[in-house]
Backbone as a ProteinNet text record, in pm:
[ID]
protein_1_A
[PRIMARY]
MMPFIYAGFIESCGRGTSKIVEKCLEQGLPEPDFKAENNVMTVTFYKDKWNEKNLKRLGLNERQIKAIKHIKKNENINLS
[TERTIARY]
7980.3	8039.5	8190.2	8230.3	8372	8462.8	8423	8512	8539.5	8440.3	8461	8560.5	8557	8653.7	8793.3	8807.6	8939.2	8992.2	8902.2	8943	8975.4	8944.9	8975.4	8866	8749.6	8639.7	8566.1	8572.8	8507	8612.3	8623.8	8727.4	8690.2	8562.2	8516.7	8365	8310.3	8165.1	8100.1	7991.1	7911.9	7957.2	8066.6	8114.1	8056.3	8008.2	7961.9	7847.4	7746.8	7631.4	7669.4	7753.1	7793	7878.4	7960.3	8039.8	7950.4	7846.3	7751.8	7683	7634.3	7567.1	7664	7785.2	7887	7913.3	7929.2	7957.6	7838.4	7717.7	7599.1	7594.1	7614.2	7609.4	7719.9	7838.7	7948.5	7910.4	7827	7785	7659.2	7610	7490.7	7362.3	7368.1	7250.9	7188.9	7060.6	6998.6	7049	7032.7	7070.8	6985.7	7046.8	6967.2	6882.2	6782	6699.1	6753.5	6766.9	6811.1	6693	6672.9	6562.6	6611.9	6596	6633.1	6506.7	6491.6	6372.6	6407.9	6369	6393.5	6540.4	6629.5	6774.8	6827.1	6755	6798.4	6804.8	6917.7	6934.2	6913.7	6821.2	6794.3	6831.6	6905.8	6944.5	6883.9	6809.1	6748.2	6822.3	6880.6	6951.9	6861.3	6878.2	6799	6892.4	6866.1	6952.5	6910.7	6791	6738.5	6702	6779.5	6750.3	6623.2	6565.7	6443.1	6320.5	6326.9	6208.9	6111	5985.9	5879.4	5902.4	5948.5	5971.6	6077	6184.3	6289.8	6242.7	6165.2	6113.8	6021.4	5939.4	5852.6	5935.6	6041.2	6129.7	6197.6	6219.2	6279.3	6178.7	6050.6	5948.9	5877.2	5891.1	5822.6	5673.9	5592.3	5448.3	5415	5289.9	5248.7	5268.8	5243	5259.9	5407.3	5496.2	5639.5	5687.1	5637	5673.3	5624.6	5503.9	5449.1	5537.2	5584.2	5671.5	5802.8	5860.4	5986.3	5965.8	5856.6	5827.4	5812.9	5748.1	5731.4	5867.9	5954.2	6088.1	6168.1	6158	6228.7	6183.3	6054.1	5999	6025.6	6011	6017.7	6143.5	6228.7	6355.7	6340.8	6218.9	6198.4	6057.7	6032.5	5899.5	5868.4	5743.4	5699.5	5599.9	5625.3	5538.9	5416.1	5403.5	5289.4	5167.7
6266.1	6148.4	6144.4	6180.5	6171.2	6253.5	6374.8	6448.2	6372.7	6297.3	6220.4	6106.8	6047.9	5941.6	6000.7	6112.7	6177.8	6225	6264.8	6311.2	6196.3	6072.3	5956.9	5920.7	5987.8	5956.2	5828.9	5794	5675.2	5597	5466.4	5389.7	5355.4	5332.5	5310	5318	5352.9	5365	5227.6	5210.5	5089.5	4970.5	4979.5	4865.3	4861.2	4973	4979.1	4884.5	4882.2	4796.7	4649.4	4611.1	4469.6	4430.9	4524.1	4495.7	4481.6	4564.5	4556	4419.9	4377.9	4247.7	4136	4142.4	4040	4026.8	4138.1	4135.6	4081.8	4116.9	4064	3911.9	3862	3717.7	3644.7	3705.8	3646	3627.3	3716.4	3710.2	3626.7	3564	3481.8	3562.2	3686	3772.4	3778.1	3810.9	3823.6	3947.7	3947.1	4064.5	4182.9	4299.9	4417.6	4460.8	4542.3	4600.6	4739.1	4768.4	4899.1	4967.8	5094.7	5170.5	5311.2	5351.3	5486.5	5564.4	5677.8	5758.7	5905.5	5991	6135.6	6167.7	6102.1	6122.8	6083.3	5995.7	5945.4	5793.9	5737	5591.9	5545.7	5451.2	5394.6	5247.1	5204.7	5064.2	5011.7	4900.7	4838.3	4708.4	4699.1	4578.8	4496.8	4365	4274.5	4196.7	4203.4	4131.7	3986	3954.1	3818.7	3765.6	3668.8	3618.2	3534.9	3504.7	3425.5	3513.6	3640.2	3726	3692.9	3731.3	3691	3743.1	3864.8	3922.3	3841.7	3805.5	3728.8	3587.4	3526.7	3392.4	3392.1	3496.5	3507.7	3528.3	3607.4	3631.6	3501.3	3411.7	3281.3	3184.6	3223	3140.5	3043.6	3061.2	2972.5	3006.9	2903.2	2927.3	2958.6	2994.7	3035.9	2925	2801.9	2688.7	2673	2686.4	2675	2791	2910.3	3026.4	3009.4	2957.4	2932.7	2833.1	2730.1	2630.7	2693.5	2778.1	2843	2937.2	3011.7	3099	3017.1	2900.8	2813.7	2766.3	2727	2679.8	2793.2	2913.7	3028.6	3051.7	3037.5	3064	2950	2825.9	2710	2625.5	2659.3	2590.3	2448.7	2400.8	2268.3	2259.8	2148.4	2126.5	1978.4	1946.6	1807.8	1779.4	1676.2	1646.1	1561.2	1523.4	1440	1521.7
11138.1	11200	11174.3	11054.2	11018.7	11110.3	11151.7	11243.1	11372.5	11419.7	11543.2	11521.8	11403.3	11371.4	11365.5	11294.6	11282.2	11417.7	11505.7	11638.3	11732.4	11691.1	11775.1	11873.4	11862.9	11954	11912.7	11785.5	11732.1	11656.3	11682.4	11613.1	11470.3	11442.3	11305.5	11301.9	11187.5	11172.9	11166	11239.2	11226.9	11309.6	11379.5	11457.8	11598.4	11647	11785.7	11815	11728	11755.4	11750.4	11656	11649.9	11770	11820	11940.2	12063.1	12071.2	12182.6	12182.1	12066	12053.5	12090.4	12040.2	12067.8	12217.3	12285.7	12430.1	12508.9	12469.3	12537.4	12523.5	12402.3	12378.4	12454.6	12463.4	12540.8	12687.3	12739.5	12879.7	12900.3	12792.5	12803.5	12810.4	12767.5	12768.9	12630.6	12622.8	12490.8	12419.3	12288.5	12211	12253.7	12264.7	12299.2	12180.3	12208.2	12103.2	12070.2	11942.2	11895.3	11827.6	11861.3	11803.3	11771.1	11644.8	11603.6	11570.7	11638.1	11619.3	11641.6	11548.3	11560.6	11590.4	11517.8	11533.2	11671.3	11740.1	11871.3	11864.3	11905.8	11909.7	12053.2	12071.3	12203.3	12200.4	12302.9	12315.5	12444.6	12434.6	12552.3	12581	12700.1	12742.7	12833	12829.4	12911.6	13003.3	13132.6	13226.3	13242.4	13199.9	13214.6	13077	13028	12894	12891.6	13006.9	13011.9	13032.9	12992	13003.8	12891.4	12911.4	12819.3	12676.7	12664.8	12532.1	12454.7	12521.1	12454.2	12421.8	12510.4	12484.4	12363.2	12351	12233.4	12107.2	12120.2	12006	11961.8	12055.9	12024.1	11962.1	11961.7	11897.8	11990.7	12121.6	12215	12219.9	12239.9	12252.3	12398.5	12423.3	12557.8	12661.6	12623.4	12716.1	12755.4	12659	12686.9	12774.6	12746	12826.7	12970.3	12986.2	13119.9	13196.6	13127.9	13192.2	13237.5	13154.6	13191.5	13310.1	13310.5	13424.4	13553.1	13543.2	13660.4	13711.2	13618.2	13657.5	13721.6	13667.8	13727.5	13870.5	13893	14025.8	14124	14077.1	14166.5	14152.9	14056.7	14030.6	13978.8	13960	13900	13844.3	13776.5	13720.7	13730.4	13757.4	13770.6	13659	13582.8	13469.4	13504.7	13628.6	13665.6	13701.9
[MASK]
++++++++++++++++++++++++++++++++++++++++++++++++++++++++++++++++++++++++++++++++

């Protein structure tokens, strides 16, 4: 890693992931998922912060998730 820093390809070690998260949050998007496996780093970005995986990560229950899906589809909800 150090040769890449000295060559100017990387500005500093460890800042890339925090910058990615920061930029996603600035755009109103959920934090991406980072996964390192077999010396390969995979980053998954989400274009819709109201997707089911993110809603579950936020701690919403199934009833709340169902309500949000209904609002996404119909643009409103009626409590009656």
